[in-house]
Backbone as CSV, one residue per row, in Angstrom:
resi,resn,N_x,N_y,N_z,CA_x,CA_y,CA_z,C_x,C_y,C_z
1,MET,-141.012,82.473,50.480,-141.328,83.818,50.970,-142.401,84.443,50.100
2,ALA,-143.432,84.983,50.730,-144.526,85.580,49.978,-144.082,86.870,49.311
3,ALA,-144.695,87.135,48.173,-144.432,88.396,47.493,-145.156,89.528,48.206
4,ILE,-144.798,90.740,47.847,-145.556,91.909,48.287,-146.849,91.964,47.479
5,LEU,-147.913,92.423,48.107,-149.171,92.677,47.410,-149.484,94.154,47.513
6,THR,-149.808,94.790,46.384,-150.211,96.188,46.415,-151.686,96.319,46.050
7,LEU,-152.266,97.444,46.469,-153.655,97.760,46.158,-153.704,99.080,45.393
8,LEU,-154.441,99.095,44.302,-154.687,100.296,43.514,-156.167,100.317,43.164
9,THR,-156.889,101.327,43.660,-158.335,101.344,43.458,-158.839,102.778,43.295
10,ASP,-160.129,102.859,42.992,-160.825,104.152,42.972,-161.747,104.275,44.181
11,PHE,-161.437,103.579,45.278,-162.326,103.526,46.435,-162.318,104.814,47.257
12,GLY,-161.292,105.649,47.093,-161.192,106.872,47.877,-160.652,106.606,49.274
13,THR,-160.296,107.697,49.953,-159.743,107.586,51.300,-160.728,108.071,52.366
14,ASP,-161.918,108.452,51.934,-162.900,108.946,52.899,-164.014,107.941,53.143
15,SER,-163.738,106.673,52.811,-164.714,105.611,53.054,-163.959,104.375,53.524
16,GLY,-164.708,103.335,53.863,-164.089,102.124,54.366,-163.879,101.039,53.323
17,TYR,-164.128,101.340,52.037,-164.030,100.296,51.019,-162.610,99.734,50.914
18,GLY,-161.631,100.617,50.934,-160.250,100.144,50.870,-159.894,99.293,52.074
19,GLY,-160.370,99.686,53.239,-160.116,98.904,54.443,-160.772,97.540,54.405
20,ALA,-161.986,97.475,53.849,-162.668,96.189,53.751,-161.912,95.239,52.825
21,MET,-161.395,95.776,51.698,-160.640,94.903,50.808,-159.329,94.469,51.454
22,LEU,-158.675,95.381,52.165,-157.467,95.007,52.894,-157.760,93.887,53.883
23,GLY,-158.878,94.008,54.606,-159.233,92.955,55.554,-159.441,91.616,54.881
24,ALA,-160.096,91.614,53.716,-160.330,90.360,52.998,-159.024,89.745,52.510
25,VAL,-158.096,90.603,52.087,-156.788,90.116,51.646,-156.052,89.460,52.811
26,LEU,-156.032,90.117,53.961,-155.306,89.579,55.106,-156.014,88.357,55.694
27,ARG,-157.310,88.289,55.533,-158.013,87.077,55.979,-157.619,85.896,55.110
28,ALA,-157.428,86.149,53.806,-156.999,85.078,52.898,-155.538,84.720,53.096
29,ALA,-154.730,85.700,53.530,-153.289,85.457,53.672,-152.766,86.247,54.865
30,PRO,-153.022,85.773,56.088,-152.548,86.496,57.276,-151.031,86.678,57.231
31,GLY,-150.571,87.863,57.577,-149.143,88.128,57.599,-148.569,88.612,56.281
32,LEU,-149.358,88.626,55.227,-148.879,89.087,53.930,-148.536,90.581,53.997
33,GLN,-147.435,90.973,53.369,-147.077,92.385,53.299,-147.922,93.058,52.233
34,VAL,-148.750,94.003,52.657,-149.657,94.692,51.736,-149.332,96.179,51.760
35,GLU,-149.156,96.752,50.575,-148.866,98.173,50.438,-149.919,98.813,49.528
36,VAL,-150.219,100.065,49.770,-151.203,100.793,48.957,-150.473,101.684,47.962
37,ILE,-150.719,101.469,46.670,-150.255,102.427,45.665,-151.126,103.666,45.743
38,THR,-152.423,103.500,45.602,-153.371,104.594,45.786,-154.789,104.052,45.815
39,HIS,-155.624,104.696,46.590,-157.076,104.513,46.494,-157.701,105.747,45.846
40,GLY,-156.863,106.612,45.268,-157.321,107.900,44.795,-157.550,108.014,43.304
41,VAL,-157.631,106.896,42.577,-158.015,106.976,41.172,-159.413,107.585,41.094
42,PRO,-159.649,108.550,40.211,-161.005,109.118,40.114,-162.039,108.025,39.864
43,PRO,-163.208,108.134,40.460,-164.201,107.062,40.373,-164.461,106.602,38.941
44,THR,-164.341,105.312,38.732,-164.604,104.585,37.475,-163.685,105.012,36.327
45,ASP,-162.593,105.730,36.598,-161.703,106.220,35.541,-160.650,105.156,35.227
46,ILE,-160.973,104.280,34.295,-160.082,103.168,33.964,-158.776,103.676,33.365
47,GLY,-158.839,104.711,32.531,-157.622,105.249,31.932,-156.649,105.763,32.976
48,ALA,-157.158,106.500,33.969,-156.291,106.985,35.041,-155.722,105.819,35.841
49,GLY,-156.555,104.802,36.101,-156.046,103.623,36.798,-154.937,102.944,36.016
50,ALA,-155.110,102.853,34.698,-154.091,102.237,33.847,-152.799,103.041,33.890
51,TYR,-152.921,104.366,33.901,-151.716,105.203,33.961,-150.971,104.983,35.276
52,TRP,-151.681,105.080,36.402,-150.994,104.975,37.682,-150.442,103.576,37.919
53,LEU,-151.113,102.555,37.416,-150.569,101.202,37.522,-149.243,101.102,36.777
54,ALA,-149.213,101.593,35.532,-147.987,101.524,34.734,-146.900,102.422,35.299
55,ALA,-147.294,103.542,35.919,-146.306,104.459,36.478,-145.667,103.916,37.745
56,CYS,-146.421,103.127,38.522,-145.955,102.720,39.849,-145.475,101.278,39.940
57,ALA,-146.122,100.372,39.223,-145.789,98.952,39.384,-144.314,98.640,39.143
58,PRO,-143.674,99.195,38.110,-142.268,98.824,37.861,-141.308,99.236,38.967
59,ALA,-141.724,100.118,39.885,-140.846,100.530,40.974,-140.741,99.462,42.059
60,PHE,-141.633,98.476,42.062,-141.656,97.456,43.111,-140.727,96.294,42.783
61,PRO,-140.330,95.533,43.803,-139.462,94.379,43.554,-140.112,93.382,42.598
62,GLU,-139.289,92.690,41.851,-139.797,91.667,40.941,-140.599,90.630,41.719
63,GLY,-141.705,90.205,41.135,-142.573,89.237,41.784,-143.695,89.855,42.588
64,THR,-143.697,91.189,42.714,-144.798,91.850,43.419,-146.117,91.595,42.681
65,VAL,-147.183,91.384,43.438,-148.519,91.182,42.876,-149.318,92.458,43.110
66,HIS,-149.886,92.999,42.049,-150.655,94.236,42.119,-152.134,93.924,41.923
67,CYS,-152.931,94.246,42.910,-154.384,94.060,42.837,-154.997,95.401,42.450
68,ALA,-155.448,95.502,41.212,-155.976,96.767,40.686,-157.478,96.635,40.495
69,VAL,-158.234,97.508,41.126,-159.686,97.432,41.050,-160.260,98.815,40.749
70,VAL,-160.540,99.042,39.497,-161.379,100.155,39.030,-162.390,99.454,38.140
71,ASP,-163.594,99.281,38.639,-164.460,98.225,38.102,-165.901,98.696,37.906
72,PRO,-166.133,99.604,36.947,-167.517,100.037,36.721,-168.433,98.917,36.249
73,GLY,-167.862,97.797,35.777,-168.680,96.667,35.342,-168.909,95.620,36.413
74,VAL,-168.615,95.944,37.672,-168.783,94.969,38.743,-170.208,94.423,38.753
75,GLY,-170.310,93.112,38.947,-171.609,92.454,38.975,-172.042,91.927,37.632
76,SER,-171.360,92.335,36.554,-171.675,91.828,35.216,-170.814,90.602,34.933
77,ASP,-170.885,90.129,33.690,-170.059,88.975,33.316,-168.717,89.412,32.753
78,ARG,-168.295,90.664,32.992,-166.977,91.088,32.527,-165.922,90.157,33.147
79,PRO,-164.913,89.778,32.369,-163.926,88.822,32.866,-162.897,89.466,33.784
80,LEU,-162.141,88.615,34.434,-160.980,89.019,35.217,-159.729,88.509,34.516
81,VAL,-158.618,89.190,34.749,-157.369,88.815,34.100,-156.248,88.808,35.124
82,ALA,-155.319,87.894,34.927,-154.059,87.884,35.674,-152.942,87.937,34.639
83,ALA,-151.974,88.799,34.852,-150.929,88.984,33.854,-149.589,89.191,34.534
84,ALA,-148.542,88.762,33.854,-147.165,89.032,34.272,-146.531,89.913,33.212
85,VAL,-145.971,91.036,33.644,-145.328,91.972,32.728,-143.983,92.366,33.323
86,ASP,-142.925,91.905,32.688,-141.565,92.254,33.122,-141.364,92.036,34.622
87,GLY,-141.831,90.901,35.110,-141.602,90.529,36.497,-142.645,91.017,37.477
88,GLN,-143.580,91.858,37.036,-144.672,92.310,37.887,-145.943,91.544,37.539
89,VAL,-146.719,91.185,38.541,-147.954,90.426,38.343,-149.140,91.326,38.678
90,VAL,-150.164,91.296,37.845,-151.357,92.129,38.061,-152.594,91.242,38.039
91,VAL,-153.489,91.467,38.964,-154.813,90.847,38.975,-155.825,91.980,38.917
92,ALA,-156.751,91.920,37.952,-157.644,93.065,37.735,-158.854,92.647,36.923
93,PRO,-159.905,93.445,36.936,-160.942,93.282,35.911,-160.311,93.483,34.541
94,ASP,-160.756,92.693,33.577,-160.161,92.795,32.238,-160.898,93.865,31.438
95,ASN,-160.680,95.120,31.845,-161.426,96.230,31.248,-160.524,97.334,30.705
96,GLY,-159.228,97.065,30.616,-158.298,98.075,30.115,-157.317,98.576,31.149
97,LEU,-157.382,98.111,32.379,-156.474,98.586,33.421,-155.012,98.263,33.126
98,LEU,-154.769,97.255,32.297,-153.386,96.913,31.974,-152.894,97.603,30.705
99,HIS,-153.666,98.522,30.149,-153.387,99.121,28.844,-151.940,99.586,28.703
100,PHE,-151.480,100.492,29.549,-150.143,101.069,29.388,-149.045,100.107,29.831
101,LEU,-149.255,99.411,30.930,-148.234,98.468,31.409,-147.980,97.384,30.375
102,TRP,-149.056,96.855,29.807,-148.929,95.780,28.824,-148.242,96.264,27.558
103,GLN,-148.607,97.435,27.070,-148.064,97.916,25.810,-146.564,98.159,25.867
104,ARG,-146.070,98.526,27.036,-144.647,98.824,27.144,-143.831,97.631,27.614
105,GLY,-144.508,96.508,27.903,-143.791,95.358,28.434,-142.979,94.623,27.385
106,LYS,-141.883,94.027,27.819,-141.057,93.178,26.956,-141.408,91.704,27.169
107,GLU,-141.328,91.254,28.410,-141.685,89.874,28.762,-143.072,89.895,29.383
108,ARG,-144.047,89.231,28.742,-145.405,89.365,29.237,-146.251,88.151,28.888
109,SER,-147.194,87.847,29.763,-148.161,86.769,29.536,-149.437,87.132,30.273
110,ALA,-150.560,86.686,29.717,-151.859,87.032,30.304,-152.753,85.809,30.347
111,PHE,-153.594,85.728,31.402,-154.465,84.581,31.611,-155.857,85.071,32.004
112,ARG,-156.872,84.542,31.346,-158.253,84.821,31.696,-158.596,83.989,32.923
113,ILE,-158.930,84.644,34.024,-159.166,83.927,35.274,-160.453,83.116,35.186
114,ALA,-160.331,81.836,35.477,-161.508,80.959,35.565,-162.145,81.199,36.932
115,VAL,-163.223,81.933,36.954,-163.777,82.431,38.212,-164.449,81.336,39.026
116,ALA,-165.107,80.406,38.373,-165.943,79.431,39.084,-165.223,78.716,40.227
117,PRO,-163.979,78.231,40.037,-163.325,77.512,41.144,-162.984,78.396,42.338
118,HIS,-163.063,79.712,42.166,-162.616,80.621,43.220,-163.758,81.406,43.847
119,LEU,-164.992,81.096,43.486,-166.115,81.852,44.029,-166.249,81.624,45.531
120,PRO,-166.403,82.689,46.291,-166.609,82.536,47.737,-168.028,82.075,48.038
121,ALA,-168.269,81.704,49.266,-169.610,81.268,49.659,-170.623,82.390,49.459
122,GLN,-170.179,83.632,49.676,-171.039,84.789,49.445,-170.284,85.789,48.580
123,LEU,-170.910,86.190,47.486,-170.298,87.135,46.562,-171.242,88.318,46.379
124,SER,-170.826,89.466,46.873,-171.639,90.666,46.693,-171.666,91.055,45.221
125,GLY,-172.816,91.485,44.751,-172.917,91.945,43.375,-172.285,93.301,43.150
126,THR,-171.852,93.958,44.240,-171.279,95.304,44.113,-169.851,95.415,44.634
127,PHE,-169.267,94.311,45.134,-167.945,94.449,45.762,-167.081,93.222,45.476
128,HIS,-166.785,92.985,44.194,-165.921,91.866,43.816,-164.487,92.086,44.276
129,GLY,-164.074,93.355,44.463,-162.727,93.606,44.962,-162.498,92.955,46.312
130,ARG,-163.468,93.074,47.178,-163.365,92.467,48.515,-163.547,90.961,48.476
131,ASP,-164.573,90.501,47.763,-164.994,89.105,47.872,-164.234,88.159,46.957
132,LEU,-163.689,88.670,45.851,-163.114,87.776,44.843,-161.722,88.204,44.395
133,ILE,-161.574,89.440,43.920,-160.309,89.835,43.297,-159.192,89.944,44.332
134,GLY,-159.470,90.584,45.463,-158.452,90.711,46.500,-157.964,89.364,47.028
135,PRO,-158.869,88.467,47.443,-158.413,87.153,47.903,-157.670,86.359,46.833
136,LEU,-158.086,86.463,45.573,-157.357,85.787,44.495,-155.934,86.323,44.385
137,ALA,-155.798,87.641,44.438,-154.467,88.242,44.373,-153.611,87.787,45.546
138,ALA,-154.218,87.663,46.724,-153.479,87.205,47.903,-152.961,85.784,47.703
139,ARG,-153.772,84.932,47.119,-153.339,83.550,46.880,-152.198,83.491,45.870
140,LEU,-152.215,84.381,44.898,-151.090,84.446,43.959,-149.835,84.951,44.662
141,ALA,-149.993,85.913,45.551,-148.835,86.484,46.236,-148.168,85.478,47.166
142,THR,-148.960,84.616,47.795,-148.386,83.620,48.706,-147.887,82.379,47.978
143,GLY,-148.221,82.235,46.715,-147.821,81.051,45.965,-148.802,79.908,46.069
144,GLU,-149.898,80.112,46.793,-150.920,79.062,46.884,-151.527,78.781,45.511
145,LEU,-151.594,79.814,44.669,-152.112,79.682,43.312,-151.039,80.176,42.349
146,ALA,-150.697,79.335,41.366,-149.734,79.742,40.344,-150.442,80.527,39.252
147,LEU,-149.730,81.455,38.654,-150.325,82.280,37.608,-150.900,81.413,36.495
148,GLU,-150.178,80.385,36.098,-150.614,79.523,35.002,-151.842,78.705,35.359
149,GLU,-152.147,78.616,36.653,-153.327,77.876,37.103,-154.573,78.759,37.186
150,ALA,-154.403,80.054,36.950,-155.531,80.971,37.109,-156.600,80.756,36.060
151,GLY,-156.198,80.308,34.864,-157.147,80.108,33.783,-156.415,80.020,32.463
152,PRO,-157.132,79.976,31.352,-156.496,79.813,30.045,-155.690,81.047,29.644
153,ARG,-154.602,80.803,28.952,-153.777,81.898,28.460,-154.496,82.620,27.325
154,VAL,-154.340,83.942,27.281,-154.935,84.756,26.224,-153.829,85.597,25.593
155,PRO,-154.016,86.022,24.322,-152.949,86.784,23.656,-152.655,88.116,24.325
156,SER,-153.689,88.740,24.893,-153.525,90.072,25.463,-154.687,90.366,26.392
157,PRO,-154.460,91.156,27.444,-155.616,91.685,28.172,-156.332,92.699,27.306
158,SER,-157.520,93.088,27.701,-158.261,94.109,26.968,-157.523,95.448,27.060
159,LEU,-157.482,96.156,25.937,-156.875,97.475,25.882,-157.967,98.522,25.690
160,LEU,-157.588,99.778,25.638,-158.548,100.878,25.554,-158.359,101.598,24.228
161,PRO,-159.135,101.240,23.210,-158.951,101.863,21.889,-159.020,103.386,21.927
162,GLY,-159.835,103.945,22.803,-159.966,105.392,22.868,-158.701,106.106,23.316
163,LEU,-157.775,105.367,23.961,-156.531,105.975,24.407,-155.408,105.850,23.383
164,LEU,-155.648,105.121,22.291,-154.598,104.991,21.285,-154.507,106.291,20.501
165,PRO,-153.334,106.931,20.491,-153.191,108.169,19.721,-153.447,107.918,18.242
166,GLN,-154.044,108.910,17.582,-154.364,108.804,16.160,-153.435,109.721,15.369
167,GLY,-152.597,109.128,14.508,-151.605,109.899,13.781,-151.978,110.118,12.326
168,ASP,-151.511,111.231,11.767,-151.611,111.481,10.341,-150.326,112.169,9.886
169,ALA,-150.313,112.688,8.672,-149.087,113.246,8.117,-148.612,114.479,8.883
170,GLU,-149.505,115.120,9.607,-149.155,116.372,10.268,-148.829,116.222,11.751
171,GLY,-149.284,115.138,12.357,-149.042,115.000,13.787,-149.909,113.926,14.411
172,THR,-150.186,114.070,15.688,-150.883,113.055,16.462,-151.935,113.693,17.358
173,TRP,-153.134,113.140,17.331,-154.162,113.502,18.309,-153.997,112.589,19.512
174,ALA,-153.879,113.175,20.691,-153.652,112.387,21.902,-154.566,112.868,23.013
175,GLN,-155.063,111.924,23.785,-156.002,112.237,24.856,-155.279,112.563,26.151
176,VAL,-155.796,113.529,26.894,-155.346,113.762,28.261,-155.894,112.620,29.115
177,VAL,-155.010,111.874,29.746,-155.459,110.714,30.519,-155.510,111.018,32.015
178,VAL,-154.648,111.911,32.487,-154.598,112.269,33.908,-154.215,113.738,34.037
179,VAL,-154.860,114.442,34.937,-154.355,115.720,35.434,-153.923,115.467,36.871
180,ASP,-152.625,115.606,37.139,-152.125,115.188,38.445,-152.266,116.296,39.491
181,HIS,-151.764,116.021,40.670,-151.871,116.916,41.823,-151.297,118.305,41.545
182,PHE,-150.319,118.377,40.646,-149.652,119.639,40.340,-150.280,120.371,39.155
183,GLY,-151.301,119.758,38.542,-151.912,120.366,37.377,-151.227,120.015,36.072
184,ASN,-150.318,119.050,36.099,-149.701,118.579,34.865,-150.722,117.773,34.069
185,ALA,-150.816,118.040,32.769,-151.725,117.298,31.888,-150.935,116.184,31.226
186,ILE,-151.211,114.959,31.635,-150.456,113.794,31.179,-151.219,113.127,30.048
187,LEU,-150.523,112.883,28.940,-151.162,112.407,27.727,-151.026,110.893,27.581
188,ALA,-151.936,110.326,26.798,-151.916,108.880,26.526,-150.926,108.572,25.406
189,VAL,-149.740,109.158,25.515,-148.646,108.918,24.579,-147.446,108.532,25.417
190,ALA,-146.954,107.329,25.216,-145.882,106.824,26.065,-144.668,106.415,25.254
191,GLN,-143.506,106.643,25.846,-142.294,106.080,25.273,-142.353,104.556,25.367
192,THR,-141.653,103.906,24.484,-141.547,102.456,24.540,-140.073,102.089,24.708
193,PRO,-139.785,100.821,24.991,-138.370,100.424,25.066,-137.641,100.569,23.738
194,TRP,-138.394,100.785,22.660,-137.781,100.785,21.338,-137.754,102.157,20.682
195,TYR,-138.576,103.088,21.179,-138.716,104.324,20.427,-139.248,105.433,21.321
196,ALA,-138.628,106.604,21.222,-139.084,107.771,21.963,-138.920,108.993,21.074
197,PRO,-139.947,109.363,20.316,-139.833,110.499,19.409,-139.663,111.819,20.164
198,GLN,-139.213,112.810,19.462,-139.009,114.127,20.065,-140.183,115.032,19.737
199,PRO,-140.940,115.501,20.751,-142.065,116.390,20.461,-141.567,117.758,20.013
200,ALA,-142.357,118.389,19.161,-142.057,119.755,18.725,-143.040,120.751,19.323
201,SER,-144.328,120.367,19.395,-145.327,121.284,19.948,-146.570,120.500,20.337
202,VAL,-147.376,121.115,21.183,-148.700,120.602,21.539,-149.678,121.763,21.435
203,THR,-150.821,121.521,20.786,-151.850,122.542,20.660,-153.104,122.097,21.399
204,ALA,-153.566,122.927,22.312,-154.756,122.634,23.110,-156.011,122.906,22.293
205,PRO,-157.167,122.387,22.730,-158.412,122.592,21.979,-158.742,124.061,21.732
206,GLY,-158.359,124.949,22.621,-158.636,126.363,22.430,-157.706,127.049,21.454
207,GLY,-156.717,126.300,20.939,-155.801,126.860,19.956,-154.463,127.310,20.507
208,ARG,-154.309,127.330,21.827,-153.032,127.766,22.395,-151.969,126.697,22.152
209,GLU,-150.797,127.118,21.700,-149.724,126.202,21.342,-148.594,126.283,22.371
210,VAL,-148.066,125.128,22.733,-146.922,125.041,23.632,-145.753,124.482,22.828
211,ARG,-144.673,125.239,22.741,-143.540,124.841,21.910,-142.247,124.634,22.706
212,GLN,-142.238,125.017,23.959,-141.038,124.854,24.786,-140.902,123.377,25.176
213,VAL,-139.808,122.738,24.768,-139.566,121.326,25.067,-138.374,121.237,26.023
214,VAL,-138.563,120.569,27.146,-137.528,120.483,28.171,-137.376,119.035,28.629
215,ARG,-136.342,118.803,29.429,-136.122,117.476,30.010,-136.492,117.428,31.485
216,SER,-136.550,118.577,32.133,-136.888,118.623,33.556,-137.574,119.938,33.869
217,TYR,-138.232,119.987,35.009,-139.039,121.154,35.360,-138.180,122.410,35.537
218,HIS,-136.979,122.246,36.080,-136.177,123.431,36.362,-135.696,124.113,35.085
219,GLU,-135.754,123.420,33.942,-135.339,124.022,32.678,-136.389,124.977,32.097
220,ILE,-137.588,124.961,32.649,-138.656,125.805,32.102,-138.333,127.267,32.415
221,GLU,-138.159,128.058,31.387,-137.805,129.466,31.579,-139.004,130.260,32.071
222,SER,-140.136,130.057,31.453,-141.383,130.691,31.871,-142.519,130.011,31.123
223,GLY,-143.732,130.217,31.593,-144.883,129.666,30.898,-144.956,128.155,30.965
224,LEU,-145.417,127.543,29.866,-145.673,126.110,29.813,-144.647,125.405,28.942
225,ALA,-144.538,124.101,29.143,-143.556,123.316,28.398,-144.056,121.892,28.221
226,ILE,-143.334,121.129,27.397,-143.619,119.719,27.139,-142.404,118.919,27.580
227,LEU,-142.638,117.771,28.193,-141.526,116.876,28.520,-142.025,115.441,28.592
228,TRP,-141.073,114.507,28.558,-141.359,113.104,28.874,-141.238,112.970,30.378
229,ASN,-142.300,112.567,31.060,-142.271,112.545,32.521,-141.620,111.272,33.056
230,SER,-141.618,111.138,34.372,-140.908,110.026,35.012,-141.527,108.679,34.702
231,ALA,-142.778,108.657,34.244,-143.432,107.408,33.854,-143.319,107.153,32.356
232,GLY,-142.590,108.019,31.633,-142.416,107.830,30.205,-143.572,108.330,29.367
233,HIS,-144.427,109.173,29.936,-145.553,109.742,29.198,-145.261,111.190,28.834
234,LEU,-145.824,111.612,27.714,-145.717,113.007,27.322,-146.610,113.843,28.230
235,GLU,-146.066,114.958,28.709,-146.749,115.764,29.716,-146.650,117.248,29.360
236,ILE,-147.748,117.952,29.534,-147.754,119.406,29.422,-147.664,119.953,30.842
237,THR,-146.692,120.801,31.082,-146.387,121.180,32.449,-145.974,122.634,32.526
238,GLY,-145.769,123.119,33.723,-145.228,124.438,33.980,-144.526,124.430,35.315
239,ASN,-143.499,125.224,35.459,-142.799,125.310,36.735,-143.578,126.253,37.640
240,ARG,-144.240,125.708,38.655,-145.096,126.457,39.573,-146.306,127.053,38.840
241,VAL,-146.695,126.404,37.766,-147.867,126.818,36.999,-148.759,125.606,36.812
242,ASN,-150.054,125.747,37.039,-151.006,124.674,36.807,-151.343,124.646,35.317
243,ALA,-150.684,123.758,34.584,-150.810,123.748,33.127,-152.229,123.418,32.687
244,ALA,-152.874,122.463,33.352,-154.235,122.092,32.956,-155.196,123.258,33.129
245,ARG,-155.022,124.015,34.201,-155.894,125.172,34.415,-155.628,126.249,33.368
246,GLU,-154.346,126.469,33.061,-153.986,127.482,32.068,-154.592,127.160,30.702
247,LEU,-154.596,125.880,30.338,-155.065,125.470,29.011,-156.510,124.991,29.024
248,LYS,-157.139,125.016,30.205,-158.527,124.545,30.362,-158.657,123.096,29.883
249,LEU,-157.731,122.255,30.347,-157.710,120.845,29.962,-158.230,119.968,31.092
250,SER,-158.973,118.942,30.721,-159.470,117.933,31.653,-159.227,116.550,31.049
251,PRO,-159.207,115.502,31.873,-159.100,114.146,31.312,-160.194,113.900,30.277
252,GLY,-159.802,113.312,29.167,-160.717,113.060,28.061,-160.567,114.050,26.927
253,ASP,-160.027,115.241,27.207,-159.775,116.201,26.139,-158.660,115.687,25.231
254,LYS,-158.691,116.117,23.982,-157.653,115.725,23.033,-156.841,116.944,22.604
255,VAL,-155.531,116.740,22.504,-154.626,117.778,22.048,-153.900,117.285,20.803
256,ARG,-153.316,118.226,20.093,-152.598,117.913,18.865,-151.097,117.992,19.125
257,VAL,-150.393,116.885,18.893,-148.946,116.826,19.087,-148.274,116.809,17.726
258,THR,-147.280,117.664,17.543,-146.424,117.560,16.361,-145.046,117.109,16.816
259,TRP,-144.336,116.452,15.917,-143.059,115.821,16.252,-141.934,116.411,15.416
260,GLU,-140.751,116.395,15.968,-139.582,116.776,15.185,-139.445,115.796,14.022
261,ALA,-139.251,116.309,12.822,-139.270,115.468,11.623,-138.233,114.369,11.681
262,ASP,-137.032,114.636,12.181,-135.984,113.627,12.150,-136.185,112.536,13.188
263,SER,-137.139,112.739,14.119,-137.377,111.709,15.137,-138.527,110.795,14.766
264,THR,-139.283,111.104,13.708,-140.449,110.295,13.352,-140.391,109.760,11.933
265,ALA,-139.395,110.106,11.195,-139.338,109.691,9.788,-139.371,108.180,9.662
266,GLY,-140.318,107.705,8.870,-140.394,106.277,8.583,-140.987,105.448,9.684
267,ARG,-141.541,106.087,10.711,-142.060,105.335,11.842,-143.571,105.194,11.734
268,GLY,-144.111,104.143,12.324,-145.551,103.922,12.348,-146.056,103.888,13.771
269,VAL,-147.079,103.115,13.998,-147.616,102.994,15.350,-146.802,101.962,16.094
270,VAL,-146.138,102.392,17.160,-145.294,101.505,17.950,-145.826,101.470,19.360
271,ALA,-146.395,100.323,19.741,-146.898,100.125,21.106,-147.801,101.261,21.559
272,GLY,-148.673,101.696,20.659,-149.655,102.696,21.033,-149.211,104.116,20.841
273,VAL,-147.966,104.350,20.426,-147.514,105.698,20.128,-147.653,105.902,18.626
274,ALA,-148.690,106.628,18.219,-148.975,106.785,16.807,-148.233,107.984,16.259
275,VAL,-147.252,107.732,15.428,-146.490,108.810,14.827,-146.282,108.498,13.368
276,ARG,-146.135,109.547,12.577,-145.922,109.375,11.139,-144.791,110.274,10.687
């Protein structure tokens, strides 16, 4: 039985790019069950793609193949990667799209895709998602191609150094990676299977400090708050308040996180969560 194949891209919903890739996938594997996670990743925003991949992929049945294409390097010699993380399989440009999923994974393996054996008769210099990555993912989903046959094993896919929080004795600098539909500012700080520190405050670039820490939105008494969201990321939020607008935050901005002392004592950088 073929696995499910999902699509995650920055192609948008007001063009035919997503449809063209879907067509190429179904041409390679007629009858394959294909689901869309989103085509709404902001254009060329690899960090946002990495967040949504890590937030959504674990919800799918084990063995699902995720075709992730946010590819500003399309047409260059940038490599492709196939990886298995805790039962989920991802095929993507090796440009950091697996950053969060890989860092939080327990059981994981990665392979640099040997592209030459899989080149189509015609390969557009601007649309590898349609011509190469999508059909490759389809072959993995149907079992025609085994993950171990994709290419040589590598220690890790490429990660995004700019998203690694930077810690010192006073706290952590963390980047806003996504502002979601509700205006929540989601940070590049994630819980791991081994450690989840307790935040004490977040300070925005303009100096405004958020000190209310909650577990759910309904607990917010008023104003803004901090919580660990459903994807395990630290989030600045408000109940019926657009937190990013209130704090004038956009993806790429950095905020200062301080931690409760008893939750960070003796800890270092754990899977990208930099705390001291």
